[in-house]
C-alpha positions as CSV (number, residue, x, y, z in Angstrom):
1,M,6.8,-12.3,-7.9
2,K,6.9,-10.6,-4.7
3,I,6.8,-12.3,-1.1
4,E,6.3,-10.2,2.1
5,I,7.0,-11.7,5.2
6,W,5.6,-10.2,8.6
7,S,7.9,-11.5,11.4
8,D,9.2,-10.5,14.8
9,V,12.8,-10.9,15.8
10,A,11.7,-12.3,19.3
11,C,9.4,-14.9,17.7
12,P,11.0,-18.5,17.7
13,W,8.8,-19.8,15.0
14,C,9.7,-16.9,12.8
15,Y,13.3,-18.3,12.4
16,I,12.1,-21.7,11.8
17,G,9.6,-20.5,9.3
18,K,12.5,-18.6,7.7
19,R,14.4,-21.7,7.2
20,R,11.7,-23.8,5.7
21,F,10.7,-20.9,3.4
22,E,14.3,-20.7,2.2
23,T,14.5,-24.4,1.5
24,A,11.5,-24.1,-0.8
25,L,12.7,-21.0,-2.4
26,N,16.3,-22.3,-3.1
27,A,14.8,-25.2,-4.8
28,F,12.2,-23.0,-6.9
29,P,13.1,-22.8,-10.7
30,H,12.1,-19.0,-10.7
31,K,14.0,-18.1,-7.6
32,D,15.9,-15.3,-9.4
33,S,12.5,-13.6,-10.2
34,V,11.3,-13.6,-6.6
35,E,11.5,-10.5,-4.4
36,V,11.4,-11.0,-0.7
37,Q,10.5,-8.2,1.7
38,W,10.8,-8.5,5.3
39,R,8.0,-6.6,7.3
40,S,7.9,-5.7,11.0
41,Y,5.5,-7.1,13.7
42,Q,5.8,-7.2,17.4
43,L,4.3,-9.8,19.4
44,D,4.6,-7.6,22.5
45,P,5.1,-3.9,22.1
46,T,4.9,-3.5,25.9
47,I,8.2,-5.2,26.7
48,P,10.6,-2.6,28.2
49,E,13.7,-2.0,26.5
50,H,15.4,-4.3,29.1
51,Y,13.4,-6.8,31.0
52,D,14.8,-8.1,34.2
53,G,14.1,-11.9,33.9
54,T,14.2,-14.9,31.8
55,E,12.3,-16.0,28.9
56,L,10.4,-18.6,31.1
57,S,9.7,-16.1,33.7
58,Y,8.5,-13.4,31.1
59,L,6.0,-16.0,29.6
60,S,4.9,-17.2,33.1
61,D,4.8,-13.9,34.8
62,R,3.6,-11.5,32.2
63,K,1.6,-14.0,30.1
64,G,0.1,-16.1,32.9
65,M,1.5,-19.2,31.2
66,D,2.1,-22.3,33.6
67,P,6.1,-22.7,33.9
68,A,5.9,-26.4,33.2
69,Q,3.7,-25.7,30.0
70,V,6.4,-23.1,28.9
71,A,9.2,-25.5,29.5
72,G,7.4,-28.1,27.5
73,M,7.0,-25.6,24.8
74,F,10.5,-24.7,24.6
75,A,11.7,-28.4,24.3
76,H,9.3,-28.8,21.5
77,V,10.5,-25.7,19.8
78,T,14.1,-26.4,20.2
79,E,13.4,-29.9,18.7
80,Q,11.8,-28.3,15.6
81,A,14.6,-25.8,15.4
82,A,17.1,-28.5,15.5
83,A,15.6,-30.2,12.5
84,E,16.2,-27.0,10.4
85,D,20.1,-27.0,11.9
86,L,19.1,-24.1,14.2
87,H,20.4,-24.4,17.7
88,Y,18.1,-22.5,20.2
89,K,19.3,-21.8,23.7
90,F,16.2,-20.6,25.7
91,D,18.1,-20.5,28.9
92,D,20.3,-17.8,27.4
93,V,17.6,-15.7,25.7
94,V,17.5,-12.2,26.7
95,V,14.0,-10.7,26.8
96,A,14.1,-7.3,25.1
97,N,11.9,-5.0,23.1
98,S,12.5,-5.6,19.5
99,F,11.4,-2.0,18.1
100,N,14.9,-0.7,17.5
101,A,15.8,-4.1,15.8
102,H,13.1,-3.6,13.5
103,Q,14.4,-0.1,12.9
104,L,17.7,-1.5,12.1
105,L,16.0,-4.0,9.7
106,H,14.3,-1.2,7.7
107,L,17.9,0.6,7.4
108,A,19.5,-2.7,6.1
109,A,16.6,-3.1,3.8
110,A,17.3,0.2,2.3
111,Q,20.9,-0.7,1.6
112,G,20.0,-4.4,0.1
113,K,21.0,-6.2,3.2
114,G,17.7,-6.9,4.9
115,D,18.0,-10.7,4.6
116,A,21.5,-10.8,6.2
117,V,20.5,-8.6,9.1
118,K,17.4,-10.6,9.8
119,E,19.3,-13.7,9.7
120,A,21.9,-12.4,12.1
121,L,19.4,-10.8,14.6
122,L,17.4,-14.1,14.8
123,S,20.6,-16.0,15.4
124,A,21.8,-13.6,17.9
125,H,18.6,-13.6,19.8
126,F,18.0,-17.4,19.8
127,E,21.3,-18.9,19.5
128,H,23.9,-16.7,21.3
129,G,21.9,-15.0,23.9
130,V,22.4,-11.5,22.5
131,D,20.5,-8.5,24.0
132,I,18.6,-7.2,20.9
133,G,17.4,-4.3,22.7
134,N,21.1,-3.1,23.4
135,R,22.3,-0.4,21.1
136,E,25.9,-1.8,20.9
137,A,24.5,-5.2,20.2
138,L,22.6,-3.8,17.3
139,I,25.7,-1.8,15.9
140,K,27.7,-5.0,16.1
141,V,25.1,-7.1,14.1
142,G,24.7,-4.2,11.5
143,T,28.3,-3.6,10.9
144,E,29.1,-7.3,10.5
145,A,26.5,-7.4,7.9
146,G,28.2,-4.4,6.2
147,L,26.1,-1.4,7.5
148,D,27.9,1.6,8.8
149,A,28.1,2.3,12.4
150,I,27.5,6.1,12.0
151,E,24.4,5.5,10.1
152,I,23.0,2.8,12.6
153,N,23.4,5.6,15.5
154,E,21.8,8.2,13.5
155,A,18.9,6.2,12.5
156,L,18.3,5.0,16.2
157,D,19.0,8.4,17.7
158,T,16.3,10.0,15.3
159,D,14.0,7.2,14.9
160,K,14.5,7.6,11.3
161,Y,12.5,4.4,10.4
162,A,10.0,4.5,13.3
163,D,7.1,5.5,11.0
164,E,8.0,2.7,8.6
165,V,8.0,0.0,11.3
166,R,4.6,1.3,12.5
167,H,3.3,1.2,9.1
168,D,4.2,-2.4,8.9
169,F,2.5,-3.0,12.1
170,A,-0.8,-1.1,10.6
171,E,-0.7,-3.1,7.4
172,A,-0.6,-6.3,9.3
173,R,-3.6,-5.2,11.2
174,A,-5.4,-4.2,7.8
175,I,-4.9,-7.6,6.2
176,G,-5.7,-9.6,9.3
177,V,-2.4,-10.9,10.4
178,T,-2.9,-12.2,14.0
179,G,0.3,-14.0,14.3
180,V,3.7,-14.5,12.7
181,P,5.4,-15.7,10.6
182,F,3.0,-14.5,8.0
183,F,3.8,-14.8,4.3
184,V,2.0,-13.0,1.6
185,I,2.6,-13.7,-2.1
186,D,1.7,-11.0,-4.7
187,R,-0.8,-9.8,-2.1
188,K,-3.1,-12.8,-3.2
189,Y,-2.0,-15.7,-1.1
190,G,-1.5,-15.8,2.6
191,I,0.5,-18.5,4.5
192,S,0.3,-18.4,8.3
193,G,2.9,-20.0,10.4
194,A,6.2,-22.0,10.0
195,Q,4.7,-24.3,7.5
196,P,6.5,-27.4,6.1
197,A,8.8,-26.5,3.1
198,A,6.5,-28.6,0.9
199,M,3.6,-26.3,1.6
200,F,5.7,-23.4,0.5
201,T,6.9,-25.1,-2.5
202,Q,3.1,-25.6,-3.5
203,A,2.2,-22.0,-2.8
204,L,5.2,-20.7,-4.8
205,E,4.3,-23.0,-7.8
206,E,0.6,-22.1,-7.7
207,A,1.3,-18.4,-7.4
208,W,3.9,-18.5,-10.3
209,Q,1.5,-20.4,-12.6
210,E,-1.3,-17.8,-11.9
211,A,1.0,-14.9,-12.7
212,N,2.5,-16.4,-15.6
213,P,0.0,-18.6,-17.5
214,L,0.9,-20.9,-20.3
215,T,-0.1,-19.3,-23.7
216,M,-1.0,-21.9,-26.6
217,V,0.3,-21.2,-30.0
218,A,-2.4,-21.8,-32.7
219,A,-1.7,-24.8,-34.9
220,G,-3.4,-26.2,-37.9
221,S,-6.5,-28.3,-37.3
222,D,-4.7,-31.4,-39.1
223,A,-1.7,-31.3,-36.7
224,E,-1.0,-34.8,-35.4
225,V,-1.4,-35.6,-31.8
226,C,-1.6,-38.6,-29.5
227,G,-4.3,-39.0,-26.9
228,P,-5.9,-41.5,-24.4
229,D,-7.4,-43.4,-27.3
230,G,-4.4,-43.7,-29.3
231,C,-2.4,-41.5,-31.9
232,A,-3.9,-40.0,-35.0
233,I,-2.9,-41.4,-38.3
């Protein structure tokens, strides 16, 4: 079973959704038969590589949201994150363009380290105030996850994975993704948002049963059974 997850490094609900999905996946009996692929999505591709302002000012000035409303949203999201043992610090968040972070994720995925780098980037952005648009920060995240610094620099210098990142954007549009996180199971089931773990559990079980239906073994017509009305004698 394959699960594709469209997500942005700069999306607070994406980290919460990742944790809730992992809770369900870790308890899933067929976990070892599940392939997870992180797909790229940008909530705001127009953000400059370095934005001179806070997360609050970005949402209020660039998006036209009321500052009090934004502050209330931060408080709510921080509370939801804490329930998943995530420690958001919105006052420290550095607003930055996430495109190169997505390129790093594609490099990591090519080397089997996609999940580790995804986790590290989300934590760096929301819990540690790291500038995910900064080259040195991306190299630090990548090398700590086991990637080679020379390969990271080469990938970013040449935009090696830029087309793959844009392809993810295009696929998201094609299947109707308008917000993230967005989970797609075997290209049959779509789950939008950071749903509760129980919802992911239900989806995993239903998708597994559909892909692996129970096959009955033929038995003789006189085989003894018990039913609602009693047992055959």
